[in-house]
C-alpha positions as a Markdown table, in Angstrom:
| # | Residue | x | y | z |
|---|---|---|---|---|
| 1 | Met | -198.5 | -99.3 | 153.4 |
| 2 | Arg | -197.7 | -103.0 | 153.7 |
| 3 | Val | -199.1 | -105.6 | 151.3 |
| 4 | Ala | -198.9 | -109.4 | 151.7 |
| 5 | Phe | -199.7 | -112.1 | 149.2 |
| 6 | Ser | -201.2 | -115.5 | 149.8 |
| 7 | Gly | -201.5 | -118.5 | 147.4 |
| 8 | Asp | -201.0 | -118.8 | 143.7 |
| 9 | Thr | -201.5 | -115.8 | 141.5 |
| 10 | Ser | -202.5 | -115.6 | 137.8 |
| 11 | Val | -199.8 | -113.0 | 137.2 |
| 12 | Asp | -196.2 | -114.0 | 138.1 |
| 13 | Arg | -195.8 | -113.2 | 141.8 |
| 14 | Glu | -192.5 | -111.4 | 141.2 |
| 15 | Leu | -194.2 | -109.1 | 138.7 |
| 16 | Leu | -197.0 | -108.3 | 141.2 |
| 17 | Glu | -194.4 | -107.6 | 143.9 |
| 18 | Asp | -192.4 | -105.4 | 141.5 |
| 19 | Arg | -195.5 | -103.4 | 140.6 |
| 20 | Thr | -196.3 | -103.0 | 144.4 |
| 21 | Val | -192.8 | -101.6 | 145.1 |
| 22 | Glu | -193.0 | -99.3 | 142.0 |
| 23 | Ala | -196.3 | -97.9 | 143.5 |
| 24 | Gly | -194.4 | -97.0 | 146.6 |
| 25 | Leu | -195.8 | -99.8 | 148.7 |
| 26 | His | -193.9 | -102.3 | 150.9 |
| 27 | Val | -194.2 | -106.1 | 150.2 |
| 28 | Ala | -194.5 | -108.1 | 153.4 |
| 29 | Gly | -193.7 | -111.8 | 153.5 |
| 30 | Ser | -196.2 | -112.5 | 156.3 |
| 31 | Val | -199.3 | -111.0 | 157.9 |
| 32 | Ser | -199.0 | -108.9 | 161.1 |
| 33 | Arg | -200.9 | -106.1 | 162.7 |
| 34 | Leu | -198.9 | -103.7 | 160.5 |
| 35 | Thr | -200.1 | -105.3 | 157.3 |
| 36 | Ser | -202.4 | -103.0 | 155.4 |
| 37 | Leu | -203.8 | -105.4 | 152.8 |
| 38 | Leu | -203.7 | -109.1 | 151.9 |
| 39 | Val | -204.0 | -110.1 | 148.3 |
| 40 | Thr | -205.2 | -113.7 | 147.4 |
| 41 | Asn | -207.1 | -115.4 | 144.6 |
| 42 | Asp | -209.6 | -116.8 | 147.1 |
| 43 | Pro | -210.5 | -114.2 | 149.8 |
| 44 | Asp | -212.9 | -116.7 | 151.4 |
| 45 | Ala | -210.3 | -119.4 | 151.9 |
| 46 | Ala | -209.4 | -120.3 | 155.5 |
| 47 | Thr | -205.7 | -120.2 | 155.1 |
| 48 | Ser | -203.4 | -119.1 | 157.9 |
| 49 | Lys | -202.7 | -115.8 | 156.3 |
| 50 | Thr | -206.4 | -115.0 | 155.6 |
| 51 | Leu | -207.4 | -116.0 | 159.1 |
| 52 | Lys | -204.7 | -113.9 | 160.6 |
| 53 | Ala | -205.6 | -110.9 | 158.4 |
| 54 | Arg | -209.2 | -111.1 | 159.4 |
| 55 | Ser | -208.2 | -111.4 | 163.1 |
| 56 | Phe | -206.3 | -108.1 | 162.7 |
| 57 | Gly | -209.1 | -106.5 | 160.7 |
| 58 | Thr | -206.9 | -106.3 | 157.6 |
| 59 | Pro | -208.8 | -106.1 | 154.3 |
| 60 | Val | -208.5 | -109.2 | 152.1 |
| 61 | Val | -208.9 | -108.6 | 148.3 |
| 62 | Asp | -208.6 | -110.8 | 145.2 |
| 63 | Glu | -205.8 | -110.3 | 142.7 |
| 64 | Ala | -208.1 | -108.6 | 140.1 |
| 65 | Ala | -209.2 | -106.0 | 142.6 |
| 66 | Tyr | -205.6 | -105.4 | 143.7 |
| 67 | Thr | -204.5 | -105.0 | 140.1 |
| 68 | Gln | -207.2 | -102.4 | 139.6 |
| 69 | Leu | -206.0 | -100.6 | 142.8 |
| 70 | Leu | -202.4 | -100.6 | 141.6 |
| 71 | Arg | -203.5 | -98.7 | 138.5 |
| 72 | Asp | -204.9 | -95.9 | 140.7 |
| 73 | Val | -201.9 | -95.6 | 143.1 |
| 74 | Ala | -199.1 | -93.2 | 142.5 |
| 75 | Pro | -196.1 | -93.0 | 144.8 |
| 76 | Ala | -195.8 | -90.0 | 147.0 |
| 77 | Asp | -193.0 | -87.5 | 146.4 |
| 78 | Gly | -190.0 | -87.9 | 148.7 |
């Protein structure tokens, strides 16, 4: 699963990216058709990443929702 981030975050971006990798997810620097999720503090913003994510049908969530999702994710074995 590929996760991209857009805009400022209330938690240090590096920490969010580290938590993402620890959960067994891949951090993407940009949005593509392979991106599974875009995390941003303003999901309604018309930034290039949010517009591109919407064009691909990629879910866009805010940082609080993503942090909650990370609590529920466990990496797969292997």
